[in-house]
VEXTORSE-704147 format. One record per atom (N, C-alpha, C, CB): residue number from 1; atom name; x, z, y. Coordinates in pm, whole numbers, plus 32768, in hexadecimal, padded with zeros to 4 digits. Glycine has a CB too. Example, Ala and Ser with C-alpha at 12.3 -4.5 7.8 and 13.67 -1.06 7.14 Angstrom:
BEGIN
<r 1, 'N', <8527, 830C, 7DC7>>
<r 1, 'CA', <84CE, 830C, 7E3E>>
<r 1, 'C', <8528, 830C, 7EB6>>
<r 1, 'CB', <846B, 8389, 7E41>>
<r 2, 'N', <8505, 82C4, 7F1F>>
<r 2, 'CA', <8557, 82CA, 7F96>>
<r 2, 'C', <850A, 8313, 8003>>
<r 2, 'CB', <8580, 823C, 7FC4>>
% end
This chain:
BEGIN
<r 1, 'N', <1E02, E8C9, D922>>
<r 1, 'CA', <1E5E, E8AB, D8D3>>
<r 1, 'C', <1EA8, E81D, D900>>
<r 1, 'CB', <1E21, E8AC, D84F>>
<r 2, 'N', <1E54, E804, D928>>
<r 2, 'CA', <1E57, E735, D8EE>>
<r 2, 'C', <1EA2, E702, D95F>>
<r 2, 'CB', <1D98, E6C0, D8EB>>
<r 3, 'N', <1E9F, E75C, D9CC>>
<r 3, 'CA', <1EC3, E71B, DA80>>
<r 3, 'C', <1F54, E744, DA4E>>
<r 3, 'CB', <1E70, E782, DB42>>
<r 4, 'N', <1F5C, E7F6, DA26>>
<r 4, 'CA', <200E, E7F4, DA1B>>
<r 4, 'C', <205E, E7B8, D990>>
<r 4, 'CB', <2046, E8A0, DA23>>
<r 5, 'N', <2029, E746, D955>>
<r 5, 'CA', <2061, E717, D8DD>>
<r 5, 'C', <2044, E6A8, D8BD>>
<r 5, 'CB', <204C, E756, D87F>>
<r 6, 'N', <1FFD, E667, D92A>>
<r 6, 'CA', <1FDE, E5D4, D902>>
<r 6, 'C', <2045, E579, D96D>>
<r 6, 'CB', <1F24, E5AD, D91A>>
<r 7, 'N', <202E, E4FE, D93F>>
<r 7, 'CA', <209E, E4A7, D94A>>
<r 7, 'C', <20E0, E485, D9D2>>
<r 7, 'CB', <2077, E432, D910>>
<r 8, 'N', <216B, E45C, D9C3>>
<r 8, 'CA', <21CC, E472, DA1B>>
<r 8, 'C', <21BC, E3C3, DA2F>>
<r 8, 'CB', <2269, E4CA, D9E1>>
<r 9, 'N', <2194, E370, DAA0>>
<r 9, 'CA', <21C9, E2E6, DAA6>>
<r 9, 'C', <220C, E2DE, DB03>>
<r 9, 'CB', <2178, E281, DAAB>>
<r 10, 'N', <2287, E28F, DAA5>>
<r 10, 'CA', <22EA, E262, DAEA>>
<r 10, 'C', <22FA, E1BE, DB5F>>
<r 10, 'CB', <233C, E264, DA76>>
<r 11, 'N', <2293, E169, DB1C>>
<r 11, 'CA', <228B, E111, DB5F>>
<r 11, 'C', <2210, E0BF, DB2B>>
<r 11, 'CB', <2303, E0DA, DB66>>
<r 12, 'N', <21D8, E088, DB64>>
<r 12, 'CA', <2163, E021, DB4A>>
<r 12, 'C', <2182, DF91, DB5A>>
<r 12, 'CB', <20F0, E039, DBA7>>
<r 13, 'N', <214E, DF41, DAF4>>
<r 13, 'CA', <216C, DEE1, DB4C>>
<r 13, 'C', <20C9, DE6F, DAF7>>
<r 13, 'CB', <223E, DEA3, DB3C>>
<r 14, 'N', <2088, DE65, DB79>>
<r 14, 'CA', <2030, DE11, DB6F>>
<r 14, 'C', <2001, DDB1, DB54>>
<r 14, 'CB', <2020, DE0B, DB91>>
<r 15, 'N', <2098, DD4F, DB8D>>
<r 15, 'CA', <2064, DCC2, DB2C>>
<r 15, 'C', <208F, DCB1, DAB7>>
<r 15, 'CB', <2087, DC40, DB5C>>
<r 16, 'N', <20E6, DD18, DA7D>>
<r 16, 'CA', <20E6, DD06, D9FB>>
<r 16, 'C', <2096, DD40, D9A5>>
<r 16, 'CB', <2145, DD18, D9D8>>
<r 17, 'N', <2043, DDAC, D9B1>>
<r 17, 'CA', <1FAD, DE14, D9B4>>
<r 17, 'C', <203F, DE5A, D963>>
<r 17, 'CB', <1ED6, DDE5, D94D>>
<r 18, 'N', <209F, DE96, D968>>
<r 18, 'CA', <2101, DF02, D93A>>
<r 18, 'C', <20E5, DF83, D9B2>>
<r 18, 'CB', <21B6, DEBD, D93A>>
<r 19, 'N', <2119, DFF8, D97B>>
<r 19, 'CA', <211B, E07D, D971>>
<r 19, 'C', <2192, E0B0, D939>>
<r 19, 'CB', <20B4, E0A8, D92F>>
<r 20, 'N', <21E5, E0DE, D996>>
<r 20, 'CA', <2265, E134, D922>>
<r 20, 'C', <2217, E1BB, D93B>>
<r 20, 'CB', <2341, E13E, D95D>>
<r 21, 'N', <222D, E1F1, D8FB>>
<r 21, 'CA', <2240, E299, D8D1>>
<r 21, 'C', <22DB, E2D2, D8CA>>
<r 21, 'CB', <21FE, E2B5, D82D>>
<r 22, 'N', <22FA, E39C, D8D8>>
<r 22, 'CA', <2350, E3A5, D8D7>>
<r 22, 'C', <2350, E3CA, D831>>
<r 22, 'CB', <2378, E3E8, D944>>
<r 23, 'N', <239B, E408, D80D>>
<r 23, 'CA', <23BF, E405, D76A>>
<r 23, 'C', <23A8, E4AF, D76F>>
<r 23, 'CB', <2480, E3BC, D72D>>
<r 24, 'N', <23A8, E4CD, D6E8>>
<r 24, 'CA', <2373, E54C, D6FD>>
<r 24, 'C', <2343, E565, D66B>>
<r 24, 'CB', <2300, E553, D774>>
<r 25, 'N', <2383, E5E9, D626>>
<r 25, 'CA', <237A, E60F, D5C1>>
<r 25, 'C', <22CC, E676, D5BD>>
<r 25, 'CB', <2410, E653, D5AA>>
<r 26, 'N', <229A, E697, D623>>
<r 26, 'CA', <2222, E6E9, D641>>
<r 26, 'C', <218D, E662, D5DD>>
<r 26, 'CB', <2217, E700, D72D>>
<r 27, 'N', <2177, E60E, D5A6>>
<r 27, 'CA', <2142, E5C3, D58E>>
<r 27, 'C', <2152, E5E1, D516>>
<r 27, 'CB', <2153, E561, D5BF>>
<r 28, 'N', <21A8, E5DB, D4C4>>
<r 28, 'CA', <21D4, E5DB, D448>>
<r 28, 'C', <21A4, E63D, D423>>
<r 28, 'CB', <224D, E5D1, D42F>>
<r 29, 'N', <21DD, E6B6, D46C>>
<r 29, 'CA', <21BF, E751, D43B>>
<r 29, 'C', <2129, E77C, D449>>
<r 29, 'CB', <221A, E7BF, D498>>
<r 30, 'N', <20FA, E726, D4B2>>
<r 30, 'CA', <2035, E73F, D4DF>>
<r 30, 'C', <1FDD, E704, D475>>
<r 30, 'CB', <1FF5, E6DD, D583>>
<r 31, 'N', <202D, E660, D43F>>
<r 31, 'CA', <1FDD, E659, D3CB>>
<r 31, 'C', <1FEF, E697, D35D>>
<r 31, 'CB', <1FD4, E5F5, D3A9>>
<r 32, 'N', <206D, E6A3, D319>>
<r 32, 'CA', <2085, E702, D2C6>>
<r 32, 'C', <205C, E77C, D2AD>>
<r 32, 'CB', <20D6, E70E, D2CB>>
<r 33, 'N', <1FFE, E7B5, D31F>>
<r 33, 'CA', <201A, E83E, D318>>
<r 33, 'C', <1F58, E841, D322>>
<r 33, 'CB', <209B, E892, D3AA>>
<r 34, 'N', <1F27, E7E4, D348>>
<r 34, 'CA', <1E94, E7A4, D34C>>
<r 34, 'C', <1E64, E784, D2B5>>
<r 34, 'CB', <1E93, E70F, D3A9>>
<r 35, 'N', <1EB4, E731, D29A>>
<r 35, 'CA', <1EB7, E706, D1F0>>
<r 35, 'C', <1E98, E77E, D165>>
<r 35, 'CB', <1F63, E6CF, D1D6>>
<r 36, 'N', <1F3C, E7F9, D1A2>>
<r 36, 'CA', <1F39, E84D, D133>>
<r 36, 'C', <1E9F, E8AA, D14E>>
<r 36, 'CB', <1FD4, E8AF, D12F>>
<r 37, 'N', <1E77, E8C4, D1BA>>
<r 37, 'CA', <1E1D, E924, D1E3>>
<r 37, 'C', <1D9F, E8E2, D1AC>>
<r 37, 'CB', <1E1E, E943, D282>>
<r 38, 'N', <1DA0, E882, D1A4>>
<r 38, 'CA', <1D07, E824, D182>>
<r 38, 'C', <1D0B, E830, D0E0>>
<r 38, 'CB', <1D09, E757, D1BD>>
<r 39, 'N', <1D63, E82A, D09F>>
<r 39, 'CA', <1DC5, E834, D03E>>
<r 39, 'C', <1D8F, E8A2, CFC0>>
<r 39, 'CB', <1E51, E866, D08C>>
<r 40, 'N', <1DBA, E922, D01F>>
<r 40, 'CA', <1DD7, E987, CFE1>>
<r 40, 'C', <1D1B, E9C4, D003>>
<r 40, 'CB', <1E76, E9DF, D024>>
<r 41, 'N', <1CC0, E971, D050>>
<r 41, 'CA', <1C48, E9D9, D072>>
<r 41, 'C', <1C01, E991, CFF2>>
<r 41, 'CB', <1BEB, E9D3, D127>>
<r 42, 'N', <1C10, E91D, CFD5>>
<r 42, 'CA', <1BCB, E8DC, CF73>>
<r 42, 'C', <1BE3, E8FA, CEDB>>
<r 42, 'CB', <1BE1, E85C, CF8A>>
<r 43, 'N', <1C64, E915, CEBD>>
<r 43, 'CA', <1C79, E977, CE30>>
<r 43, 'C', <1C42, E9D9, CE29>>
<r 43, 'CB', <1CEF, E9A8, CE0F>>
<r 44, 'N', <1C2E, EA34, CEB4>>
<r 44, 'CA', <1BF5, EAD7, CE9A>>
<r 44, 'C', <1B75, EAC7, CE83>>
<r 44, 'CB', <1C01, EB49, CF17>>
<r 45, 'N', <1B28, EA46, CE92>>
<r 45, 'CA', <1AD9, EA4C, CE9B>>
<r 45, 'C', <1A92, EA3A, CDEF>>
<r 45, 'CB', <1ACE, EA06, CF08>>
<r 46, 'N', <1AF6, E995, CE14>>
<r 46, 'CA', <1AF1, E98D, CD63>>
<r 46, 'C', <1B23, E9E8, CCF2>>
<r 46, 'CB', <1B37, E91F, CD3B>>
<r 47, 'N', <1B6C, EA52, CD35>>
<r 47, 'CA', <1B7A, EA9F, CCCD>>
<r 47, 'C', <1B20, EB33, CC9C>>
<r 47, 'CB', <1BF5, EAB6, CCE2>>
<r 48, 'N', <1B04, EB72, CD4B>>
<r 48, 'CA', <1A7D, EBE5, CD5D>>
<r 48, 'C', <1A0E, EB9C, CD90>>
<r 48, 'CB', <1A95, EC69, CDD0>>
<r 49, 'N', <19C3, EB72, CD09>>
<r 49, 'CA', <1939, EB2D, CD2A>>
<r 49, 'C', <18A8, EBC7, CD5C>>
<r 49, 'CB', <1909, EAC0, CC6D>>
<r 50, 'N', <18F1, EC39, CD54>>
<r 50, 'CA', <18A8, ECB6, CD7A>>
<r 50, 'C', <18AB, ECBE, CDE8>>
<r 50, 'CB', <18CC, ED29, CD4F>>
<r 51, 'N', <191E, EC77, CE3C>>
<r 51, 'CA', <194B, ECB7, CEEB>>
<r 51, 'C', <1915, EC04, CF15>>
<r 51, 'CB', <1A4A, ECFA, CF1D>>
<r 52, 'N', <18CC, EBB4, CEEA>>
<r 52, 'CA', <18DA, EB31, CF1A>>
<r 52, 'C', <189B, EB26, CFB4>>
<r 52, 'CB', <1890, EACE, CEB1>>
<r 53, 'N', <1850, EB9F, CFC6>>
<r 53, 'CA', <17F1, EBB2, D07F>>
<r 53, 'C', <188F, EB8D, D0C6>>
<r 53, 'CB', <1796, ECA2, D0C4>>
<r 54, 'N', <18D0, EC11, D08D>>
<r 54, 'CA', <1922, EC03, D13A>>
<r 54, 'C', <1979, EBB7, D106>>
<r 54, 'CB', <1971, EC94, D19B>>
<r 55, 'N', <19E5, EB88, D0A3>>
<r 55, 'CA', <1A0F, EAFE, D088>>
<r 55, 'C', <1A00, EAAC, D0DD>>
<r 55, 'CB', <19DD, EAC9, D02B>>
<r 56, 'N', <1973, EA3D, D0D6>>
<r 56, 'CA', <194A, EA05, D0EE>>
<r 56, 'C', <192E, EA0B, D1AD>>
<r 56, 'CB', <1904, EA0C, D089>>
<r 57, 'N', <1939, EACB, D1C4>>
<r 57, 'CA', <190F, EAAD, D265>>
<r 57, 'C', <19C0, EA95, D2AE>>
<r 57, 'CB', <18A0, EB60, D2BD>>
<r 58, 'N', <1A13, EAC9, D233>>
<r 58, 'CA', <1A9F, EAD3, D27E>>
<r 58, 'C', <1AC9, EA23, D293>>
<r 58, 'CB', <1B27, EB3A, D20B>>
<r 59, 'N', <1A97, E9E3, D1EF>>
<r 59, 'CA', <1A95, E933, D20E>>
<r 59, 'C', <1A74, E907, D26B>>
<r 59, 'CB', <1A4D, E8E2, D1CC>>
<r 60, 'N', <19F2, E913, D2A6>>
<r 60, 'CA', <19C3, E8B8, D33B>>
<r 60, 'C', <19F4, E8E2, D3BA>>
<r 60, 'CB', <1926, E8BB, D35A>>
<r 61, 'N', <1A41, E9AA, D3C2>>
<r 61, 'CA', <1A72, E99D, D43B>>
<r 61, 'C', <1B10, E95D, D448>>
<r 61, 'CB', <1A64, EA23, D472>>
<r 62, 'N', <1B75, E93F, D3E3>>
<r 62, 'CA', <1BE8, E8E8, D3AE>>
<r 62, 'C', <1BC0, E865, D3DA>>
<r 62, 'CB', <1C00, E8EC, D30B>>
<r 63, 'N', <1B49, E844, D3DE>>
<r 63, 'CA', <1B3F, E7B0, D3E6>>
<r 63, 'C', <1AF9, E7A7, D451>>
<r 63, 'CB', <1B02, E764, D375>>
<r 64, 'N', <1AA3, E814, D4CD>>
<r 64, 'CA', <1A6C, E7EF, D50D>>
<r 64, 'C', <1AEC, E7F2, D594>>
<r 64, 'CB', <19EA, E834, D504>>
<r 65, 'N', <1B25, E880, D558>>
<r 65, 'CA', <1B97, E837, D5B4>>
<r 65, 'C', <1BE9, E822, D5B6>>
<r 65, 'CB', <1BB7, E843, D5FD>>
<r 66, 'N', <1C55, E7C0, D535>>
<r 66, 'CA', <1C7F, E745, D53F>>
<r 66, 'C', <1C6F, E6ED, D592>>
<r 66, 'CB', <1C6A, E71B, D4F7>>
<r 67, 'N', <1BB3, E6BD, D56F>>
<r 67, 'CA', <1BA3, E676, D5BB>>
<r 67, 'C', <1BA1, E686, D650>>
<r 67, 'CB', <1B57, E652, D594>>
<r 68, 'N', <1B70, E6F0, D666>>
<r 68, 'CA', <1B8A, E727, D707>>
<r 68, 'C', <1C12, E711, D744>>
<r 68, 'CB', <1B79, E7CA, D713>>
<r 69, 'N', <1C6E, E729, D705>>
<r 69, 'CA', <1CE5, E710, D71B>>
<r 69, 'C', <1D40, E68E, D710>>
<r 69, 'CB', <1D0B, E75B, D6E2>>
<r 70, 'N', <1D0A, E62C, D6BC>>
<r 70, 'CA', <1D3D, E57A, D6F4>>
<r 70, 'C', <1CD0, E54F, D76B>>
<r 70, 'CB', <1D27, E4E5, D656>>
<r 71, 'N', <1C18, E577, D761>>
<r 71, 'CA', <1BD2, E545, D7C5>>
<r 71, 'C', <1C0D, E542, D85D>>
<r 71, 'CB', <1B60, E58B, D7BF>>
<r 72, 'N', <1C4C, E5E3, D86C>>
<r 72, 'CA', <1CB2, E602, D8BD>>
<r 72, 'C', <1CEC, E5B3, D8CC>>
<r 72, 'CB', <1CF3, E651, D8AB>>
<r 73, 'N', <1D60, E585, D886>>
<r 73, 'CA', <1DD8, E55F, D89D>>
<r 73, 'C', <1DCE, E4D8, D8D5>>
<r 73, 'CB', <1E27, E56B, D82B>>
<r 74, 'N', <1D5F, E46E, D88E>>
<r 74, 'CA', <1D32, E40B, D8A9>>
<r 74, 'C', <1D31, E407, D95D>>
<r 74, 'CB', <1CB3, E404, D858>>
<r 75, 'N', <1CCC, E471, D93D>>
<r 75, 'CA', <1CC7, E45D, DA0B>>
<r 75, 'C', <1D31, E489, DA96>>
<r 75, 'CB', <1C46, E4BE, DA41>>
<r 76, 'N', <1D46, E4CF, DA44>>
<r 76, 'CA', <1DEE, E4C3, DA90>>
<r 76, 'C', <1E44, E463, DA6E>>
<r 76, 'CB', <1E4D, E536, DA77>>
<r 77, 'N', <1E71, E440, DA23>>
<r 77, 'CA', <1E9B, E3AD, DA10>>
<r 77, 'C', <1E34, E32C, DA8F>>
<r 77, 'CB', <1E71, E38B, D949>>
<r 78, 'N', <1DB5, E34D, DA50>>
<r 78, 'CA', <1DA6, E2CD, DAAD>>
<r 78, 'C', <1DE5, E2AE, DB3E>>
<r 78, 'CB', <1D1F, E2C4, DAC5>>
<r 79, 'N', <1DAE, E369, DB7D>>
<r 79, 'CA', <1DD3, E39E, DBF6>>
<r 79, 'C', <1E6B, E370, DC27>>
<r 79, 'CB', <1DC5, E436, DBE9>>
<r 80, 'N', <1EA4, E372, DBB1>>
<r 80, 'CA', <1F4C, E355, DBFD>>
<r 80, 'C', <1F8D, E2DB, DC13>>
<r 80, 'CB', <1FBB, E38D, DBB0>>
<r 81, 'N', <1F02, E299, DB88>>
<r 81, 'CA', <1F29, E20B, DB7A>>
<r 81, 'C', <1EC3, E1BF, DC24>>
<r 81, 'CB', <1EE4, E1C3, DAB0>>
<r 82, 'N', <1E96, E218, DC29>>
<r 82, 'CA', <1E69, E1D0, DC90>>
<r 82, 'C', <1E92, E1E8, DD32>>
<r 82, 'CB', <1DE7, E1DB, DC7E>>
<r 83, 'N', <1EB4, E241, DD75>>
<r 83, 'CA', <1F17, E27E, DDB0>>
<r 83, 'C', <1F92, E203, DDB6>>
<r 83, 'CB', <1F38, E30A, DD5B>>
<r 84, 'N', <1FD9, E1F7, DD23>>
<r 84, 'CA', <206B, E1A3, DD36>>
<r 84, 'C', <2037, E10A, DD31>>
<r 84, 'CB', <20EE, E1C5, DCA8>>
<r 85, 'N', <1FB0, E10E, DD33>>
<r 85, 'CA', <1FB9, E05A, DD68>>
<r 85, 'C', <1FBC, E08A, DE1C>>
<r 85, 'CB', <1EF1, DFD2, DD2C>>
<r 86, 'N', <1F6D, E0D4, DE40>>
<r 86, 'CA', <1F58, E0DD, DEB2>>
<r 86, 'C', <1FBB, E0C0, DF54>>
<r 86, 'CB', <1F35, E147, DE99>>
<r 87, 'N', <201F, E10D, DEFA>>
<r 87, 'CA', <20AA, E127, DF4A>>
<r 87, 'C', <20E9, E0D2, DF2E>>
<r 87, 'CB', <20FB, E198, DF38>>
% end
């Protein structure tokens, strides 16, 4: 998923250390969605103490998926950054 939604580099200026990315509403939607899902799991865990095991697993799954996505996004960014420097 990170490859499909990864950063689109418009320009790389190595002398100034600047990278220009194309603008998009997707990062805002992605980050708000991650926050809302993690918040909802935390609130559900606080309200339903008897079902904490399932909610703890759901919370870990959301955190793991989020971390995996952002690691993948970073890898895509580095690959595209290096290709832009070679061009």
